[in-house]
C-alpha positions as a Markdown table, in Angstrom:
| # | Residue | x | y | z |
|---|---|---|---|---|
| 1 | Met | -21.9 | 20.6 | -10.0 |
| 2 | Gly | -21.4 | 23.8 | -12.0 |
| 3 | Ala | -20.6 | 27.3 | -10.7 |
| 4 | Pro | -23.7 | 29.2 | -9.5 |
| 5 | Gln | -24.9 | 31.7 | -12.0 |
| 6 | Glu | -25.0 | 35.4 | -11.1 |
| 7 | Val | -28.4 | 36.8 | -10.5 |
| 8 | Thr | -29.3 | 39.8 | -12.6 |
| 9 | Ala | -32.2 | 41.8 | -11.2 |
| 10 | Val | -34.2 | 45.0 | -11.5 |
| 11 | Arg | -35.7 | 46.8 | -8.4 |
| 12 | Ile | -38.6 | 49.0 | -9.4 |
| 13 | Thr | -40.4 | 51.5 | -7.1 |
| 14 | Asn | -43.9 | 52.5 | -8.4 |
| 15 | Gln | -44.7 | 55.9 | -7.1 |
| 16 | Ser | -47.8 | 56.3 | -9.4 |
| 17 | Trp | -51.4 | 55.6 | -8.4 |
| 18 | Ser | -51.8 | 52.9 | -11.0 |
| 19 | Asp | -50.9 | 49.2 | -10.7 |
| 20 | Val | -48.5 | 48.3 | -13.5 |
| 21 | Val | -47.3 | 45.3 | -15.4 |
| 22 | Met | -43.5 | 45.4 | -16.1 |
| 23 | Tyr | -41.7 | 44.2 | -19.2 |
| 24 | Val | -38.1 | 44.0 | -20.3 |
| 25 | His | -37.2 | 44.5 | -24.0 |
| 26 | Arg | -34.1 | 43.4 | -25.9 |
| 27 | Glu | -34.3 | 44.3 | -29.5 |
| 28 | Ser | -37.6 | 42.8 | -30.7 |
| 29 | Gln | -38.0 | 40.4 | -27.8 |
| 30 | Arg | -40.3 | 41.3 | -24.9 |
| 31 | Val | -40.6 | 39.4 | -21.6 |
| 32 | Arg | -43.1 | 40.0 | -18.8 |
| 33 | Leu | -41.5 | 40.5 | -15.5 |
| 34 | Gly | -44.5 | 40.8 | -13.2 |
| 35 | Asp | -46.9 | 43.2 | -11.5 |
| 36 | Ile | -46.2 | 46.1 | -9.2 |
| 37 | Pro | -49.1 | 47.6 | -7.1 |
| 38 | Ala | -49.6 | 51.4 | -6.9 |
| 39 | Gln | -47.1 | 52.8 | -4.4 |
| 40 | Gly | -45.3 | 49.5 | -4.2 |
| 41 | Thr | -41.8 | 48.2 | -4.8 |
| 42 | Arg | -40.8 | 44.8 | -6.4 |
| 43 | Val | -37.5 | 43.1 | -7.3 |
| 44 | Phe | -37.6 | 40.9 | -10.4 |
| 45 | Arg | -35.0 | 38.5 | -11.7 |
| 46 | Ile | -34.0 | 39.4 | -15.3 |
| 47 | Pro | -34.0 | 36.2 | -17.4 |
| 48 | Ala | -30.4 | 35.2 | -18.3 |
| 49 | Ser | -31.5 | 34.8 | -21.9 |
| 50 | Met | -32.1 | 38.6 | -22.0 |
| 51 | Ile | -28.6 | 39.5 | -21.0 |
| 52 | Ser | -26.2 | 39.9 | -23.9 |
| 53 | Ala | -24.1 | 42.6 | -25.6 |
| 54 | Val | -27.1 | 44.7 | -26.4 |
| 55 | Ser | -28.9 | 47.0 | -24.1 |
| 56 | Leu | -32.3 | 46.5 | -22.3 |
| 57 | Arg | -35.3 | 48.7 | -22.0 |
| 58 | Phe | -37.9 | 48.4 | -19.3 |
| 59 | Glu | -41.6 | 49.3 | -19.9 |
| 60 | Ala | -44.4 | 49.9 | -17.4 |
| 61 | Asp | -47.9 | 49.2 | -18.7 |
| 62 | Pro | -50.5 | 50.6 | -16.3 |
| 63 | Val | -53.6 | 48.4 | -15.7 |
| 64 | Gly | -56.6 | 49.9 | -17.4 |
| 65 | Ser | -54.8 | 52.5 | -19.5 |
| 66 | Ser | -53.4 | 52.7 | -23.0 |
| 67 | Arg | -50.4 | 54.8 | -22.0 |
| 68 | Thr | -47.1 | 53.3 | -21.1 |
| 69 | Ala | -43.8 | 54.5 | -19.7 |
| 70 | Ser | -40.3 | 53.3 | -20.8 |
| 71 | Ser | -36.8 | 53.6 | -19.6 |
| 72 | Tyr | -33.9 | 54.6 | -21.8 |
| 73 | Asp | -31.8 | 51.8 | -23.2 |
| 74 | Leu | -29.6 | 50.6 | -20.4 |
| 75 | Ala | -26.4 | 48.5 | -20.6 |
| 76 | Val | -27.0 | 45.6 | -18.1 |
| 77 | Met | -24.3 | 43.0 | -17.3 |
| 78 | Arg | -24.7 | 39.7 | -15.6 |
| 79 | Gly | -24.9 | 40.2 | -11.8 |
| 80 | Asp | -26.1 | 43.8 | -12.0 |
| 81 | Thr | -29.1 | 45.1 | -10.0 |
| 82 | Val | -30.8 | 47.9 | -11.9 |
| 83 | Thr | -32.8 | 50.4 | -9.8 |
| 84 | Leu | -35.7 | 52.2 | -11.4 |
| 85 | Thr | -38.5 | 54.5 | -10.2 |
| 86 | Ile | -41.8 | 55.1 | -11.9 |
| 87 | Pro | -42.7 | 58.7 | -10.9 |
| 88 | Pro | -46.2 | 59.8 | -9.8 |
| 89 | Thr | -46.7 | 61.6 | -13.1 |
| 90 | Ala | -45.6 | 58.8 | -15.5 |
| 91 | Phe | -49.0 | 58.1 | -17.0 |
């Protein structure tokens, strides 16, 4: 039996009044993490395939809107838990 893999996660608090779909980007690759309801908080596991020497960017896509909000590029290492907040005025 191999050693357990470290879990890499992102904890996102959505302070906006819109439900959002969250994505993680690495270079040209985009992976859907899941949904966060308005005024809700969720923790998502970041797929191990997304963790490498390059940075990650997180994107919130509000349901029913064409506007999105993105984080800056962030250096994320295996085992990290990233904490993000979507402010009420993000969209």
